[in-house]
C-alpha positions in Angstrom: -51.5 19.4 49.8 -48.6 20.4 52.3 -46.6 23.3 51.6 -43.1 23.4 52.8 -42.4 26.1 55.6 -39.7 27.7 53.6 -42.2 28.3 51.1 -44.3 30.6 53.0 -41.5 32.6 54.3 -40.3 33.4 50.8 -43.8 34.3 49.7 -44.2 36.7 53.2 -40.5 37.7 52.1 -41.7 38.7 48.4 -44.9 40.5 49.0 -44.1 41.5 52.5 -48.1 42.1 52.6 -49.9 39.2 53.6 -53.4 41.2 53.5 -52.9 42.4 49.8 -51.7 39.0 48.9 -55.1 37.6 49.8 -57.0 40.7 48.4 -55.2 40.2 45.1 -56.2 36.4 45.1 -59.9 36.9 45.9 -60.1 39.6 43.3 -58.5 37.4 40.5 -60.8 34.4 41.7 -63.8 36.8 41.5 -62.9 37.6 37.8 -62.1 33.9 36.8 -65.6 32.8 38.6 -67.3 35.6 36.9 -65.8 34.8 33.7 -66.3 30.7 33.8 -68.4 29.8 36.5 -66.8 27.9 39.7 -66.5 24.5 38.5 -64.7 25.6 35.5 -62.5 28.4 37.1 -58.6 27.6 36.8 -56.4 27.9 39.8 -53.5 28.2 37.8 -55.4 31.3 35.4 -56.1 33.0 38.9 -52.3 32.5 39.5 -50.8 33.6 36.4 -53.1 37.1 36.8 -51.8 38.1 39.8 -48.2 36.7 39.2 -48.4 35.2 43.0 -47.3 31.3 43.8 -49.0 28.2 44.7 -47.5 28.7 47.9 -49.0 32.1 48.5 -52.6 30.5 47.1 -52.6 27.6 49.7 -50.9 29.7 52.6 -54.3 31.5 52.4 -56.5 29.3 51.0 -56.2 25.2 51.4 -58.2 24.5 48.6 -60.3 25.8 45.6 -63.6 25.4 47.5 -62.3 27.6 50.3 -61.2 30.2 47.8 -64.4 30.1 46.5 -66.4 30.2 49.4 -64.1 33.5 50.6 -65.3 35.0 47.3 -68.6 34.8 48.4 -68.5 35.7 51.8 -66.2 38.7 51.5 -66.4 39.9 47.7 -69.7 39.1 46.7 -71.3 40.0 49.9 -69.2 43.2 50.2 -70.6 44.0 47.0 -74.2 43.4 47.1 -73.9 45.8 50.6 -72.1 48.6 48.6 -74.1 48.9 45.9 -77.7 47.8 47.4 -77.8 47.9 51.2 -75.3 50.6 52.6 -77.0 53.2 50.4 -80.6 52.5 50.6 -80.2 52.9 54.5 -79.2 56.4 53.8 -82.4 57.5 52.1 -85.3 58.5 54.6 -87.5 57.6 51.2 -87.1 54.4 50.1 -88.7 54.8 46.7 -86.7 57.7 46.0 -83.5 55.8 47.4 -84.3 52.7 45.1 -84.7 54.6 42.2 -81.5 56.6 42.6 -79.5 53.1 42.9 -81.0 51.4 40.2 -79.9 54.5 37.8 -76.7 54.4 39.5 -76.2 50.8 38.8 -77.2 50.7 35.8 -74.8 53.4 34.7 -71.6 52.1 36.6 -72.6 47.9 35.7 -75.1 47.9 32.9 -72.6 46.8 30.2 -71.0 44.7 33.0 -74.3 42.8 34.1 -75.2 42.5 30.2 -72.1 40.5 29.8 -71.1 38.5 32.7 -74.4 39.2 34.7 -75.1 39.1 38.5 -72.4 37.0 39.8 -74.6 35.8 42.9 -77.2 34.8 40.9 -74.6 33.2 38.2 -73.6 31.4 41.8 -76.8 30.4 42.7 -77.7 28.5 39.5 -74.5 26.6 39.2 -73.7 25.7 42.9 -76.9 25.6 44.7 -77.3 21.9 44.3 -73.8 20.9 43.6 -72.4 22.2 47.0 -74.2 23.1 50.4 -71.8 25.4 51.8 -72.2 27.5 48.5 -76.1 27.1 48.8 -76.3 28.2 52.6 -73.4 31.2 51.9 -75.6 32.5 48.9 -78.9 32.1 50.3 -77.0 33.9 53.6 -76.8 37.0 51.5 -80.0 36.8 49.8 -81.6 37.1 53.6 -79.6 40.2 54.5 -80.2 41.8 51.1 -84.2 41.5 51.6 -84.1 41.9 55.5 -82.5 45.3 54.6 -84.9 46.2 52.0 -87.6 45.2 53.8 -86.6 47.2 56.8 -86.3 50.3 54.5 -89.6 49.7 53.2 -90.9 49.4 56.7 -89.3 52.8 57.6 -90.8 54.4 54.4 -94.3 53.5 56.1 -93.5 55.2 59.1 -92.7 58.3 57.3 -95.3 58.0 55.2 -93.4 57.9 51.8 -94.6 54.1 51.3 -98.3 52.6 51.5 -98.7 51.4 54.3 -101.2 48.5 53.3 -98.4 46.9 51.4 -96.4 44.0 52.9 -92.7 45.4 52.9 -91.0 42.2 53.2 -93.0 40.5 50.5 -92.6 43.3 47.9 -88.6 43.4 48.7 -88.8 39.9 47.9 -90.5 40.9 44.5 -88.1 43.5 44.0 -84.8 41.6 44.4 -86.4 38.9 42.1 -86.9 41.2 39.6 -83.5 42.9 39.4 -81.8 39.4 39.3 -84.5 38.3 36.5 -83.4 41.6 34.6 -80.0 41.1 34.7 -80.2 37.7 34.0 -82.3 38.1 30.9 -80.2 40.5 29.6 -77.3 38.3 29.9 -79.0 35.8 28.1 -79.6 38.2 25.2 -76.3 40.0 25.4 -78.8 43.1 25.1 -78.4 46.1 27.4 -81.3 47.7 26.3 -83.4 44.8 27.3 -81.7 45.7 30.9 -82.7 48.9 30.6 -86.4 48.0 29.5 -86.8 45.5 32.4 -85.7 48.5 34.9 -88.1 50.8 33.4 -90.8 48.6 34.4 -89.4 47.9 37.9 -89.5 51.6 38.1 -92.8 51.8 37.6 -93.8 49.3 39.9 -91.9 50.9 42.9 -94.4 54.0 42.2 -97.0 51.9 43.1 -95.5 51.4 46.3 -95.3 55.3 46.7 -97.4 56.7 49.4 -100.1 59.4 47.9 -99.2 62.9 49.0 -101.5 64.2 51.7 -103.3 67.0 50.9 -103.0 69.8 53.4 -105.6 72.4 53.8 -104.9 76.2 53.9 
């Protein structure tokens, strides 16, 4: 779709902040996709939530697919990093770090997860067999998430907080699969208590990765 040049000028004069316009579109698209999935997401509804024009939308994103890709690349990737990757890197003991992160996520997003699920996992289920661009982007986020968690567990092995005999990358893959599975089951059951019950089981698994404390002689 070709937008007349004067439309761009009017949009720029109205918003005076193209970065904020783009951010507003991404946030509205994220919520719309979270509610309805990508394929059923409505550009008209996205615009109605932002108060922006079609000209503003097509100035930043040439089509719905490009908008969806940007939601994955920028919004979902940042969400995974801010909730899971960056906080874990700050902990010397990854077991303690993961326990605190799980508790914080459950506190901050437990009800939302039960109602809407994890958008990364939702899109993996909806779009991976439909569009290769979505599949690759989603897979790259999972790769980075697994790598970051695996590196944290390796660090724990070096500082003797994680058992040396475990395979840290296999454990990281299992932990992320458990997290996503917990959220999916709770969403399907619409039961936040199921999320907490599943989380309790995951907490128990994390304790099996903890290295025993070294007894020091007197």
